[in-house]
C-alpha positions in Angstrom: 0.0 0.0 0.0 1.3 3.4 -0.9 2.2 5.9 1.8 -0.4 8.6 0.8 1.2 11.4 2.9 4.6 10.9 1.3 3.4 10.3 -2.3 0.6 12.8 -2.3 1.3 15.7 0.1 -1.6 17.8 -1.2 -4.0 14.9 -0.6 -2.6 14.5 2.9 -3.3 18.2 3.5 -6.9 17.8 2.5 -7.3 14.7 4.7 -5.8 16.7 7.7 -8.0 19.7 6.9 -11.2 17.6 6.8 -10.3 15.4 9.9 -11.6 17.7 12.6 -14.7 18.9 10.8 -18.3 17.6 11.2 -20.3 16.5 8.2 -21.8 19.9 7.6 -18.4 21.7 7.8 -16.9 19.1 5.4 -19.7 19.8 2.9 -19.1 23.6 3.3 -15.3 23.0 2.8 -16.1 21.1 -0.5 -18.3 23.9 -1.7 -15.4 26.4 -1.0 -12.9 24.1 -2.8 -15.1 24.2 -5.9 -13.7 27.6 -6.6 -10.2 26.1 -6.7 -10.7 23.8 -9.6 -8.4 25.3 -12.2 -10.0 26.3 -15.5 -9.4 24.1 -18.5 -7.0 25.4 -21.1 -8.3 27.9 -23.7 -7.9 25.4 -26.6 -10.0 22.8 -24.8 -12.6 25.3 -23.8 -13.0 26.4 -27.5 -13.7 22.9 -28.8 -16.6 20.6 -28.1 -15.6 18.1 -25.3 -14.9 14.6 -26.7 -17.2 12.0 -25.3 -14.1 10.0 -24.3 -13.3 12.6 -21.6 -16.7 12.2 -20.0 -16.8 10.2 -16.7 -19.8 8.0 -17.2 -20.3 7.1 -13.6 -21.0 10.8 -12.7 -24.6 12.2 -13.0 -23.1 15.6 -13.2 -21.2 16.1 -16.5 -17.6 15.7 -15.5 -14.9 15.7 -18.1 -11.3 14.8 -17.4 -8.2 15.1 -19.6 -5.3 12.9 -18.5 -1.9 13.8 -20.0 1.6 12.7 -19.3 4.5 15.0 -19.7 7.5 12.7 -19.4 6.9 10.8 -16.2 4.5 13.4 -14.6 0.8 13.6 -14.7 -1.2 16.6 -15.8 -4.9 16.8 -15.3 -7.6 19.1 -16.5 -11.2 18.9 -15.6 -14.5 20.6 -16.3 -17.4 20.4 -13.9 -20.4 22.8 -14.1 -20.3 25.7 -11.7 -23.9 24.8 -10.6 -22.5 21.5 -9.1 -20.2 22.9 -6.3 -20.0 19.7 -4.3 -18.8 17.7 -7.3 -16.5 20.5 -8.4 -15.0 20.4 -4.9 -14.4 16.7 -5.1 -12.8 17.0 -8.5 -10.7 19.9 -7.4 -9.3 17.7 -4.6 -8.4 15.0 -7.2 -6.8 17.4 -9.7 -4.8 19.2 -7.0 -3.7 16.0 -5.3 -2.6 14.1 -8.4 -0.9 16.9 -10.4 2.7 15.9 -11.0 2.3 12.3 -9.8 4.1 9.4 -11.3 2.3 6.5 -13.0 3.3 4.2 -10.1 1.8 6.6 -7.6 -1.4 7.0 -9.6 -1.9 3.3 -10.1 -1.3 2.6 -6.4 -4.1 4.9 -5.3 -7.3 3.4 -3.7 -10.4 4.1 -5.8 -12.4 5.3 -2.9 -11.2 8.5 -1.3 -14.3 9.5 0.7 -13.5 7.5 3.8 -10.0 9.2 3.9 -11.8 12.6 3.8 -14.5 11.6 6.2 -17.2 12.2 3.5 -18.7 8.8 3.1 -21.6 9.6 5.5 -22.1 13.2 4.1 -22.4 12.2 0.4 -24.9 10.0 -1.3 -24.1 6.8 -3.1 -24.3 8.5 -6.5 -21.5 11.0 -5.6 -19.5 8.2 -4.1 -19.8 6.1 -7.3 -18.9 9.2 -9.3 -15.7 9.9 -7.4 -14.6 6.3 -7.8 -15.4 6.6 -11.5 -13.1 9.7 -11.7 -10.2 7.9 -10.1 -10.8 4.8 -12.2 -10.8 6.9 -15.4 -7.5 8.5 -14.5 -6.0 5.0 -13.8 -7.4 3.6 -17.1 -6.1 6.5 -19.1 -2.7 6.1 -17.4 -2.6 2.4 -18.4 -3.8 3.2 -21.9 -1.3 6.1 -22.5 1.7 4.5 -20.9 1.3 0.9 -21.9 4.3 -0.3 -24.0 3.4 -0.5 -27.7 
């Protein structure tokens, strides 16, 4: 099992931040984090989003672009502003995984909600959606980095 704090210091910060909050405060923190989801690049914003970038497990339209620059991950994501809880979750993922190696990404658990203390605060649909986001990133990592 990967040492999350060492491999993903930003994720460890989020876990520590959420640790002492109650469910209502955690949801409020997620809504605030929605504003921290970086905007997608201008070129992507100008084009229709490819269906291959859509995370099917999410009810909210979540689009993720997974790119590798050398051995480092770069993520971009688009989530509607009207879905601040989902935007907050995706912001945590994007900020936590930016710059990760493939080995780190592939060693991640699919379910982050227990680590963040959010499993009781979020419904099953959002839980499945977040797992889908993580699985999509892992699948794209396998696809893009698999030997030819």
